[in-house]
DRENSEFI-308423 format. One line per field, with one value per residue (C-alpha): x, y, z. Coordinates in nm, 2 decimals. Example, Ala and Ser with C-alpha at 12.3 -4.5 7.8 and 13.67 -1.06 7.14 Angstrom:
REM DRENSEFI-308423
xx	(1.23, 1.37)
yy	(-0.45, -0.11)
zz	(0.78, 0.71)
***
This chain:
REM DRENSEFI-308423
xx	(6.67, 6.60, 6.45, 6.27, 6.07, 6.05, 5.84, 5.68, 5.52, 5.46, 5.24, 5.06, 5.03, 4.89, 4.64, 4.49, 4.48, 4.34, 4.05, 3.99, 3.96, 3.69, 3.57, 3.48, 3.41, 3.12, 3.00, 3.01, 2.84, 2.53, 2.52, 2.56, 2.25, 2.04, 2.09, 2.06, 1.89, 1.70, 1.62, 1.26, 1.14, 1.29, 1.16, 0.83, 0.87, 0.98, 0.67, 0.42, 0.57, 0.53, 0.23, 0.07, -0.27, -0.37, -0.67, -0.67, -0.90, -1.08, -1.18, -1.44, -1.74, -1.83, -2.11, -2.26, -2.54, -2.87, -2.67, -2.34, -2.13, -1.87, -2.05, -1.74, -1.49, -1.13, -0.84, -0.46, -0.20, 0.13, 0.39, 0.68, 1.08, 1.39, 1.66, 1.98, 2.15, 2.08, 2.40, 2.33, 2.28, 2.36, 2.59, 2.74, 2.30, 2.23, 2.47, 2.37, 2.03, 2.03, 1.92, 1.65, 1.50, 1.49, 1.27, 1.03, 1.01, 0.90, 0.62, 0.52, 0.40, 0.52, 0.42, 0.65, 1.01, 1.17, 1.40, 1.72, 1.51, 1.51, 1.84, 2.00, 1.79, 1.90, 2.22, 2.29, 2.10, 2.29, 2.64, 2.55, 2.35, 2.26, 1.91, 1.80, 1.48, 1.35, 1.02, 0.96, 0.54, 0.30, -0.10, -0.01, -0.28, -0.20, -0.18, 0.04, 0.32, 0.28, 0.38, 0.66, 0.79, 0.88, 1.10, 1.50, 1.68, 1.33, 1.28, 1.56, 1.53, 1.51, 1.83, 1.96, 1.78, 1.65, 1.32, 1.03, 0.66, 0.48, 0.10, -0.21, -0.56, -0.80, -1.17, -1.29, -1.59, -1.53, -1.85, -1.74, -1.93, -2.30, -2.49, -2.15, -2.38, -2.64, -2.32, -2.14, -1.75, -1.50, -1.24, -1.02, -1.11, -0.85, -0.92, -0.98, -0.76, -0.98, -1.20, -1.56, -1.85, -1.92, -2.22, -2.41, -2.45, -2.11, -2.26, -2.60, -2.42, -2.13, -2.21, -2.23, -1.97, -1.65, -1.75, -1.56, -1.19, -0.92, -0.67, -0.29, -0.01, 0.42, 0.59, 0.92, 1.09, 1.44, 1.57, 1.28, 0.96, 0.67, 0.30, 0.05, -0.33, -0.39, -0.81, -0.84, -1.06, -1.37, -1.44, -1.72, -2.06, -2.06, -2.39, -2.61, -2.77, -3.09, -2.93, -2.92, -2.59, -2.84, -3.10, -2.89, -2.68, -3.03, -3.15, -2.87, -2.80, -3.16, -3.17, -2.82, -2.97, -3.26, -3.09, -2.84, -3.14, -3.30, -3.05, -3.16, -2.99, -2.99, -3.22, -3.30, -3.45, -3.52, -3.67, -3.83, -3.98, -4.31, -4.45, -4.07, -4.00, -3.65, -3.50, -3.31, -3.18, -3.07, -2.93, -2.85, -2.68, -2.59, -2.41, -2.11, -2.00, -1.65, -1.61, -1.91, -2.08, -2.33, -2.14, -2.31, -2.40, -2.59, -2.92, -3.22, -3.44, -3.42, -3.43, -3.76, -3.90, -4.22, -4.40, -4.62, -4.91, -4.75, -4.98, -5.28, -5.30, -5.20, -5.47, -5.80, -5.64, -5.71, -6.08, -6.12, -6.06, -6.24, -6.54, -6.54, -6.53, -6.68, -6.80, -6.49, -6.68, -6.94, -6.90, -6.82, -6.85, -6.49, -6.45, -6.08, -6.15, -6.18, -6.14, -6.13, -6.02, -6.02, -5.72, -5.76, -5.70, -5.63, -5.67, -5.52, -5.65, -5.99, -6.28, -6.63, -6.74, -6.49, -6.54, -6.27, -6.11, -6.05, -5.93, -5.62, -5.62, -5.63, -5.45, -5.67, -5.60, -5.94, -6.11, -5.85, -5.87, -6.25, -6.30, -5.98, -6.18, -6.51, -6.43, -6.15, -6.23, -6.32, -6.01, -5.74, -5.52, -5.71, -5.54, -5.20, -5.36, -5.50, -5.18, -5.02, -5.25, -5.17, -4.80, -4.70, -4.43, -4.27, -3.93, -3.83, -3.47, -3.41, -3.02, -2.97, -2.77, -2.96, -3.25, -3.54, -3.90, -4.20, -4.27, -4.66, -4.75, -4.94, -5.24, -5.51, -5.84, -5.71, -5.81, -5.45, -5.48, -5.77, -5.60, -5.26, -5.44, -5.62, -5.23, -5.12, -5.37, -5.21, -4.82, -4.74, -4.62, -4.55, -4.16, -4.15, -3.89, -3.92, -3.88, -4.19, -4.39, -4.28, -4.33, -4.70, -4.73, -4.62, -4.85, -5.15, -4.93, -4.95, -5.36, -5.29, -4.97, -4.77, -4.42, -4.12, -3.88, -3.47, -3.12, -3.01, -3.10, -2.93, -2.59, -2.33, -2.04, -1.70, -1.61, -1.96, -2.16, -2.42, -2.69, -2.90, -3.17, -3.35, -3.75, -3.95, -4.16, -4.45, -4.52, -4.88, -5.01, -5.31, -5.25, -5.61, -5.81, -5.75, -6.06, -5.94, -5.59, -5.74, -5.94, -5.65, -5.51, -5.77, -5.70, -5.36, -5.39, -5.61, -5.28, -5.08, -5.34, -5.68, -5.79, -5.68, -5.40, -5.13, -4.87, -5.07, -4.80, -4.40, -4.52, -4.73, -4.53, -4.63, -4.50, -4.50, -4.85, -4.72, -4.95, -4.89, -4.92, -4.71, -4.59, -4.48, -4.37, -4.24, -3.90, -3.91, -3.68, -3.52, -3.76, -4.03, -4.17, -4.18, -3.96, -3.98, -3.78, -3.97, -3.91, -4.06, -4.20, -4.35, -4.45, -4.56, -4.59, -4.58, -4.66, -5.01, -5.23, -4.98, -4.68, -4.37, -4.17, -4.25, -4.04, -4.01, -3.79, -3.73, -3.53, -3.46, -3.51, -3.56, -3.63, -3.93, -4.28, -4.28, -4.44, -4.15, -3.86, -3.87, -4.16, -3.99, -3.69, -3.94, -4.09, -3.75, -3.64, -3.96, -3.91, -3.49, -3.64, -3.85, -3.60, -3.41, -3.62, -3.65, -4.01, -4.20, -4.41, -4.78, -4.74, -4.74, -5.03, -5.33, -5.39, -5.75, -5.86, -5.52, -5.63, -5.37, -5.16, -5.26, -5.01, -5.24, -5.15, -4.78, -4.43, -4.22, -3.98, -4.28, -4.35, -4.03, -3.86, -3.61, -3.52, -3.43, -3.36, -2.99, -2.99, -3.06, -3.41, -3.29, -3.14, -3.45, -3.66, -3.38, -3.45, -3.81, -3.79, -3.63, -3.91, -4.16, -4.00, -3.94, -3.59, -3.51, -3.73, -3.78, -3.72, -4.01, -3.94, -3.86, -3.50, -3.22, -2.90, -2.63, -2.34, -2.45, -2.39, -2.10, -1.83, -1.87, -1.63, -1.43, -1.58, -1.77, -2.13, -2.20, -2.01, -2.13, -2.53, -2.42, -2.31, -2.54, -2.84, -2.68, -2.77, -3.13, -3.11, -3.27, -2.99, -3.00, -2.73, -2.64, -2.33, -2.07, -1.74, -1.68, -1.87, -1.73, -1.96, -2.29, -2.59, -2.56, -2.26, -2.05, -2.13, -2.45, -2.80, -3.01, -3.38, -3.42, -3.55, -3.42, -3.30, -2.93, -2.79, -2.44, -2.26, -2.04, -1.77, -1.57)
yy	(1.62, 2.02, 1.89, 1.62, 1.91, 2.13, 1.83, 1.77, 2.11, 2.19, 1.89, 1.99, 2.33, 2.20, 1.95, 2.29, 2.44, 2.12, 2.13, 2.53, 2.44, 2.19, 2.37, 2.65, 2.49, 2.30, 2.68, 2.76, 2.41, 2.50, 2.87, 2.81, 2.51, 2.72, 3.01, 2.96, 2.52, 2.61, 2.95, 2.92, 2.72, 2.91, 3.21, 3.01, 2.95, 3.30, 3.40, 3.19, 3.28, 3.62, 3.61, 3.35, 3.50, 3.45, 3.50, 3.80, 3.81, 4.08, 4.29, 4.10, 4.40, 4.48, 4.37, 4.65, 4.72, 4.94, 5.25, 5.16, 5.03, 4.78, 4.38, 4.21, 4.36, 4.24, 4.40, 4.38, 4.24, 4.27, 4.05, 4.22, 4.13, 4.24, 4.05, 4.08, 3.96, 4.19, 4.39, 4.74, 4.72, 5.01, 4.85, 5.20, 5.30, 5.00, 4.98, 5.35, 5.33, 5.01, 5.11, 5.30, 5.04, 4.83, 5.08, 5.14, 4.75, 4.73, 5.04, 4.87, 4.53, 4.48, 4.20, 4.07, 4.10, 4.36, 4.58, 4.41, 4.06, 4.24, 4.40, 4.03, 3.87, 4.17, 4.17, 3.76, 3.80, 4.07, 3.92, 3.56, 3.70, 3.38, 3.40, 3.57, 3.71, 3.75, 3.85, 4.13, 4.09, 3.92, 4.02, 4.42, 4.60, 4.91, 5.17, 4.94, 4.88, 5.23, 5.31, 5.00, 5.18, 5.54, 5.32, 5.47, 5.25, 5.10, 5.43, 5.37, 5.32, 4.90, 4.88, 5.01, 4.84, 4.56, 4.62, 4.50, 4.32, 4.04, 4.17, 3.91, 3.96, 3.87, 3.88, 4.06, 4.09, 4.43, 4.32, 4.00, 3.70, 3.98, 3.78, 3.58, 3.26, 3.51, 3.67, 3.40, 3.34, 3.29, 3.08, 3.03, 2.86, 2.63, 2.73, 3.08, 3.15, 3.42, 3.44, 3.31, 3.23, 2.92, 2.99, 3.28, 3.59, 3.56, 3.24, 3.34, 3.67, 3.58, 3.59, 4.03, 4.02, 3.87, 4.08, 4.02, 3.88, 4.05, 3.95, 4.01, 3.85, 3.91, 4.16, 4.22, 4.57, 4.70, 4.50, 4.27, 4.11, 4.21, 4.17, 4.37, 4.41, 4.32, 4.35, 4.52, 4.34, 4.47, 4.51, 4.29, 4.53, 4.65, 4.54, 4.71, 4.48, 4.50, 4.38, 4.71, 4.69, 4.86, 4.57, 4.30, 4.37, 4.34, 4.05, 3.85, 3.94, 3.88, 3.55, 3.46, 3.60, 3.33, 3.05, 3.06, 3.09, 2.77, 2.60, 2.56, 2.34, 2.64, 2.91, 3.07, 3.46, 3.68, 4.03, 4.22, 4.50, 4.43, 4.65, 4.64, 4.25, 4.39, 4.18, 4.39, 4.14, 3.74, 3.53, 3.15, 3.05, 2.70, 2.53, 2.44, 2.12, 2.22, 2.58, 2.57, 2.88, 2.91, 3.02, 3.12, 2.79, 2.70, 2.95, 2.73, 3.00, 2.92, 2.49, 2.31, 2.20, 2.12, 2.45, 2.33, 2.57, 2.91, 2.70, 2.78, 3.14, 3.04, 2.71, 2.96, 3.22, 2.94, 2.87, 3.32, 3.32, 2.98, 3.08, 2.83, 3.07, 3.37, 3.50, 3.44, 3.47, 3.24, 2.89, 2.50, 2.19, 2.15, 1.96, 1.80, 1.46, 1.42, 1.05, 1.14, 0.87, 0.60, 0.82, 1.03, 1.44, 1.54, 1.91, 2.02, 2.40, 2.28, 2.34, 2.18, 2.48, 2.75, 3.03, 3.05, 3.32, 3.08, 2.82, 3.02, 3.23, 2.90, 2.69, 2.41, 2.14, 1.98, 2.34, 2.41, 2.05, 2.04, 2.36, 2.21, 1.93, 2.07, 2.17, 1.94, 1.59, 1.48, 1.60, 1.64, 1.70, 2.02, 2.18, 2.16, 2.29, 2.64, 2.70, 2.67, 2.89, 3.17, 3.11, 2.98, 2.73, 2.98, 3.06, 3.37, 3.44, 3.61, 3.61, 3.37, 3.09, 2.77, 2.84, 2.58, 2.55, 2.44, 2.10, 1.93, 1.58, 1.57, 1.37, 1.13, 1.00, 0.70, 0.75, 0.76, 1.13, 1.23, 1.22, 1.35, 1.61, 1.74, 1.73, 1.97, 2.18, 2.28, 2.20, 1.81, 1.60, 1.92, 2.09, 2.47, 2.69, 2.96, 3.25, 3.12, 3.11, 3.46, 3.62, 3.49, 3.67, 3.95, 3.94, 3.95, 4.26, 4.41, 4.41, 4.07, 4.16, 3.92, 4.08, 3.85, 3.89, 4.02, 4.11, 4.31, 4.66, 4.82, 4.74, 5.02, 4.92, 5.09, 5.41, 5.46, 5.64, 5.45, 5.22, 4.98, 4.96, 4.66, 4.72, 4.52, 4.29, 4.07, 3.70, 3.81, 4.14, 3.99, 3.64, 3.76, 4.02, 4.32, 4.25, 3.85, 3.98, 4.22, 3.92, 3.69, 4.02, 3.99, 3.69, 3.72, 3.99, 3.77, 3.49, 3.77, 4.00, 3.76, 3.61, 3.26, 3.33, 3.08, 3.39, 3.65, 3.59, 3.64, 3.82, 4.09, 4.44, 4.78, 4.97, 4.75, 4.58, 4.26, 3.99, 3.63, 3.30, 2.99, 2.71, 2.37, 2.07, 1.73, 1.63, 1.31, 1.00, 0.85, 0.56, 0.80, 0.86, 1.16, 1.21, 1.43, 1.69, 2.00, 2.28, 2.59, 2.86, 3.21, 3.44, 3.79, 4.13, 4.50, 4.74, 4.55, 4.91, 4.99, 4.68, 4.76, 4.47, 4.12, 3.87, 3.46, 3.29, 2.95, 2.71, 2.35, 2.19, 2.45, 2.40, 2.61, 2.64, 2.82, 3.13, 3.16, 3.13, 3.20, 3.42, 3.60, 3.67, 3.88, 4.07, 4.11, 4.27, 4.47, 4.61, 4.70, 4.84, 5.09, 5.20, 5.26, 5.48, 5.28, 5.29, 5.58, 5.72, 5.69, 5.35, 5.29, 5.14, 5.32, 5.25, 5.31, 5.05, 4.79, 4.51, 4.50, 4.23, 3.99, 4.00, 3.83, 3.45, 3.58, 3.45, 3.75, 3.64, 3.77, 4.03, 4.19, 4.14, 4.45, 4.33, 3.97, 4.02, 3.93, 3.63, 3.23, 3.07, 2.85, 3.17, 3.34, 3.08, 3.07, 3.42, 3.36, 3.14, 3.38, 3.66, 3.49, 3.34, 3.76, 3.69, 3.90, 4.19, 4.28, 4.64, 4.81, 4.97, 5.21, 5.11, 5.32, 5.16, 5.21, 5.23, 5.49, 5.53, 5.30, 5.47, 5.36, 5.61, 5.47, 5.11, 4.97, 5.08, 4.67, 4.67, 4.96, 4.82, 4.54, 4.73, 5.02, 4.75, 4.54, 4.81, 4.86, 5.20, 5.20, 5.29, 5.52, 5.62, 5.82, 5.72, 5.46, 5.36, 5.41, 5.61, 5.94, 6.12, 5.98, 6.19, 6.09, 6.10, 5.83, 5.76, 5.95, 5.76, 5.66, 5.49, 5.19, 5.22, 5.57, 5.65, 5.71, 5.83, 5.76, 5.97, 5.72, 5.83, 5.63)
zz	(-9.58, -9.67, -10.02, -9.85, -9.64, -9.93, -10.15, -9.81, -9.78, -10.14, -10.13, -9.90, -10.03, -10.29, -10.15, -10.04, -10.35, -10.49, -10.25, -10.23, -10.67, -10.58, -10.36, -10.59, -10.88, -10.68, -10.60, -10.95, -11.02, -10.79, -10.88, -11.26, -11.19, -10.99, -11.17, -11.55, -11.54, -11.23, -11.27, -11.42, -11.09, -10.85, -10.99, -10.96, -10.59, -10.52, -10.68, -10.53, -10.21, -10.26, -10.47, -10.16, -10.02, -9.66, -9.43, -9.25, -8.93, -8.88, -8.55, -8.31, -8.25, -7.86, -7.71, -7.50, -7.24, -7.36, -7.22, -7.42, -7.12, -7.19, -7.15, -7.39, -7.60, -7.74, -7.57, -7.60, -7.38, -7.38, -7.26, -7.17, -7.28, -7.25, -7.51, -7.36, -7.68, -7.88, -8.03, -7.97, -7.60, -7.41, -7.12, -6.96, -6.95, -6.81, -6.52, -6.45, -6.43, -6.29, -5.93, -6.05, -6.21, -5.98, -5.77, -6.02, -6.15, -5.69, -5.74, -6.06, -5.93, -5.52, -5.48, -5.71, -5.63, -5.40, -5.58, -5.43, -5.62, -5.90, -5.90, -5.84, -6.11, -6.36, -6.30, -6.33, -6.68, -6.78, -6.67, -6.88, -7.12, -7.24, -7.26, -7.59, -7.42, -7.01, -6.95, -6.74, -6.68, -6.89, -6.92, -6.92, -7.02, -7.30, -7.04, -6.74, -7.08, -7.15, -6.78, -6.83, -7.10, -6.95, -6.69, -6.63, -6.93, -7.07, -7.21, -7.45, -7.83, -7.86, -8.06, -7.69, -7.40, -7.61, -7.45, -7.69, -7.62, -7.79, -7.79, -7.76, -7.79, -7.54, -7.49, -7.16, -6.98, -6.77, -6.55, -6.48, -6.40, -6.44, -6.70, -6.79, -6.95, -7.17, -7.30, -7.38, -7.45, -7.79, -7.91, -8.17, -8.51, -8.66, -9.00, -8.99, -8.72, -8.60, -8.29, -8.30, -8.08, -7.86, -7.64, -7.53, -7.73, -7.90, -8.09, -8.15, -8.30, -8.45, -8.81, -8.71, -8.46, -8.64, -8.92, -9.27, -9.32, -9.55, -9.74, -9.71, -9.90, -9.86, -10.09, -10.09, -9.98, -10.02, -9.73, -9.57, -9.65, -9.46, -9.52, -9.70, -9.71, -10.03, -9.88, -9.54, -9.29, -9.24, -8.89, -8.68, -8.57, -8.22, -8.08, -7.81, -7.61, -7.41, -7.09, -6.83, -6.59, -6.28, -6.33, -6.39, -6.04, -5.86, -6.01, -5.96, -5.65, -5.55, -5.71, -5.52, -5.17, -5.17, -5.37, -5.04, -4.75, -4.99, -5.06, -5.44, -5.65, -5.93, -6.02, -6.31, -6.37, -6.68, -6.59, -6.97, -7.03, -7.12, -7.42, -7.58, -7.52, -7.46, -7.21, -6.90, -6.74, -6.71, -6.42, -6.40, -6.12, -6.01, -5.71, -5.74, -5.46, -5.56, -5.55, -5.28, -5.38, -5.65, -6.02, -6.38, -6.52, -6.80, -6.95, -6.78, -6.88, -7.23, -7.17, -7.16, -6.82, -6.68, -6.55, -6.29, -6.24, -6.45, -6.73, -6.59, -6.74, -7.02, -7.05, -6.90, -7.20, -7.45, -7.24, -7.25, -7.62, -7.76, -7.52, -7.27, -7.04, -7.04, -6.67, -6.45, -6.12, -6.24, -6.03, -6.17, -5.96, -5.88, -5.57, -5.37, -5.63, -5.97, -6.20, -6.55, -6.76, -6.51, -6.37, -5.98, -5.99, -5.64, -5.55, -5.27, -5.30, -5.42, -5.31, -5.34, -5.62, -5.81, -6.02, -6.31, -6.11, -5.78, -6.00, -6.05, -5.70, -5.53, -5.87, -5.89, -6.07, -6.11, -6.19, -6.47, -6.61, -6.62, -6.82, -7.07, -7.09, -7.19, -7.50, -7.60, -7.42, -7.72, -7.95, -7.71, -7.97, -8.10, -7.75, -7.86, -8.27, -8.05, -7.89, -8.25, -8.40, -8.13, -8.20, -7.89, -8.07, -8.26, -8.23, -8.05, -8.17, -7.91, -7.93, -7.63, -7.77, -7.70, -7.72, -7.69, -7.86, -7.60, -7.67, -7.63, -7.77, -8.06, -7.86, -8.04, -7.94, -7.67, -7.33, -7.20, -7.47, -7.29, -6.92, -7.05, -7.17, -6.86, -6.68, -6.95, -6.87, -6.55, -6.66, -6.67, -6.94, -7.16, -7.20, -7.17, -7.15, -6.88, -7.12, -7.35, -7.04, -6.99, -7.31, -7.27, -6.94, -7.09, -7.34, -7.06, -6.93, -7.26, -7.36, -7.55, -7.72, -7.80, -7.86, -7.95, -7.60, -7.75, -7.66, -7.95, -7.94, -8.24, -8.47, -8.51, -8.80, -8.61, -8.80, -9.01, -8.78, -8.89, -8.62, -8.75, -8.47, -8.39, -8.44, -8.18, -8.35, -8.25, -8.31, -8.28, -8.25, -8.07, -7.83, -7.73, -7.69, -7.43, -7.26, -7.21, -7.09, -6.89, -6.70, -6.68, -6.48, -6.28, -6.18, -6.14, -5.91, -5.67, -5.65, -5.47, -5.30, -5.24, -4.93, -5.02, -5.32, -5.31, -5.32, -5.03, -4.76, -4.97, -5.28, -5.12, -5.15, -4.99, -5.23, -5.56, -5.66, -5.79, -5.99, -6.10, -6.08, -5.82, -5.98, -5.86, -6.03, -5.98, -6.14, -6.35, -6.24, -6.52, -6.47, -6.61, -6.28, -6.06, -5.79, -5.45, -5.62, -5.70, -5.93, -5.82, -6.06, -6.00, -6.35, -6.32, -6.38, -6.24, -6.16, -6.13, -6.25, -6.54, -6.58, -6.71, -6.62, -6.60, -6.48, -6.43, -6.21, -6.17, -5.91, -5.86, -5.49, -5.32, -4.97, -4.97, -5.15, -5.50, -5.34, -5.07, -5.34, -5.66, -5.56, -5.29, -5.58, -5.82, -5.48, -5.40, -5.73, -5.81, -5.41, -5.46, -5.79, -5.65, -5.38, -5.61, -5.80, -6.12, -6.11, -6.20, -5.90, -6.04, -6.02, -5.66, -5.50, -5.44, -5.07, -5.11, -5.41, -5.33, -5.03, -4.71, -4.65, -4.44, -4.18, -3.87, -4.01, -4.11, -3.91, -3.79, -4.08, -4.27, -4.08, -4.03, -4.37, -4.33, -3.99, -4.11, -4.42, -4.38, -4.16, -4.28, -4.19, -3.93, -3.72, -3.80, -3.63, -3.35, -3.29, -3.31, -3.04, -2.78, -2.93, -2.83, -2.49, -2.38, -2.35, -2.66, -2.75, -3.12, -3.17, -3.40, -3.73, -3.76, -3.58, -3.53, -3.67, -3.31, -3.51, -3.78, -4.15, -4.30, -4.48, -4.85, -5.07, -5.28, -5.27, -5.59, -5.65, -5.57, -5.23, -5.11, -5.20, -5.03, -4.70, -4.67, -4.80, -4.49, -4.23, -4.37, -4.57, -4.93, -5.22, -5.48, -5.70, -6.05, -6.23, -6.31, -6.11, -5.71, -5.50, -5.42, -5.26, -5.04, -4.90, -4.50, -4.40, -4.24, -3.81, -3.87, -3.71, -3.89, -3.94, -4.10, -4.43, -4.49, -4.84, -4.94, -5.24, -5.41, -5.63, -5.85, -6.07, -6.28)
***
């Protein structure tokens, strides 16, 4: 029996020894095969891994406003985590600092968890230690992460606390939606793994913002393999735009207010500096049924639309340059109906005979058509050719993504072409982006110098200390003579200040003399016919005697006319700029030579824009009825506010301006950031229209 057990044990022992020998032989065989037989193949694979190169994306450049404020930039954001399974985790330190850590976490973000909830969660994670990582916070800024790193227990080295972060890069717009569509957006490219522009300036200037990719490869160190930059990436340019944050804020707010008042489907506005062509502000608002509010929508400023009567000064410029019109005061027969080419042209603003000056002032379709037909009736295509000679169709390359060129058909010599010519003269059968209309008006304000609109001011390579200034360029040094430009300015001044001007009731301002032109165009249905839906435009410049800014506004389906919608936006922008000291004093109106506003025919809403500026149109009508019946007395200006000056210290500038202007104060401010001081003390009585100065500090 004993011998049998011995033999059995010996057999098992020999069996185990045999398995070990077989396993060892296999290991030796595999080792010999890899290190000797397949040595070259494995060496080549190792070399390929260590010498393999990959793209190193560069740091994307920043977009800046005209004074250097950041409009868009790449920032690092962090996800903070704790790795509970790290070998060196200091358990004693965790338990000792747990209460203090939880108090700090609650104070860090009070809305997320209480100290008790933090303690419960952290203890559960610590005791289980099943999850390799526990996320504390996501989307932390660098300063927030540094603060978090100073908390009890988390301040220990990573191998003691398990605390670490995962950084991610995001493109950030500090001013939020301000000029968001013009600034544009970025997205990750699946091939280069870098950020590239998808719209707006980000897309148009992507080659400059993106920079030059570098090259990296993996190298073997003593204890690990790391990425090594064999060719460093070159960061993209910081691009200083022409956008002025203060003017952008004014433009967006005034466009928003009038869009709300008129229930417009969308509105677009561009403000440009006359002499330089710098686009100082651009806003595009669209109504969202989902949001029940306006948001920064598509860039209608660079898309083609039938412009309506804002085309008439451009047609008149051609007439002046071609000698069709010389004396702007000499009348021509017009009438209210004209049949040409078998087609009726009606003129709601016409008269029996009008001068070129009156044709623009009263927006006469017949008058403008007759002037253009006088030369181009026998050659309808010649009108487009003339505009082409003037540089009207040349691309601006303004830096705005999606920019379209104007479209005017090449006409032949048929009767239909002659009819089309008359409609072109006053803004139909054409597709002209508002920016192109603005550029011509800007040239008229600039004595005929056709400056190129642009959004880029200078380029700066980070770390180089060198700037590349983008020079002012001209589409044509002179699109028209200074003499003809002056005649056109007089005509557009009449539109606002003349006794029959189409914009006289809404665009006149006592502090800023504005000149411009209204335009209305019915939209085209899918079947090619015109609907009752209107686009309403106003394009002009100010101050009249020494134009500094030009501006175009276009709105769709507003419930007022062109002057009372788009024209009102421009007037409010100019008035706000004057109130904030952004227009030089010597451009103020000269009361001895400037015609006074015709207020006798204006409604109470128009007479008292300050009193009713924050009411809806329906509410104004309501107040007017009570006023006329004697039940409500409209207080004369200056109006003393019963509740006193609001306290706006600590508010953002946008919040402060809204509060102060709502009660009738004019606002000026210096600096950036939040309000730290106001010139009129909170609660003090004041007169409507009084000036209050704000000091800001970031």
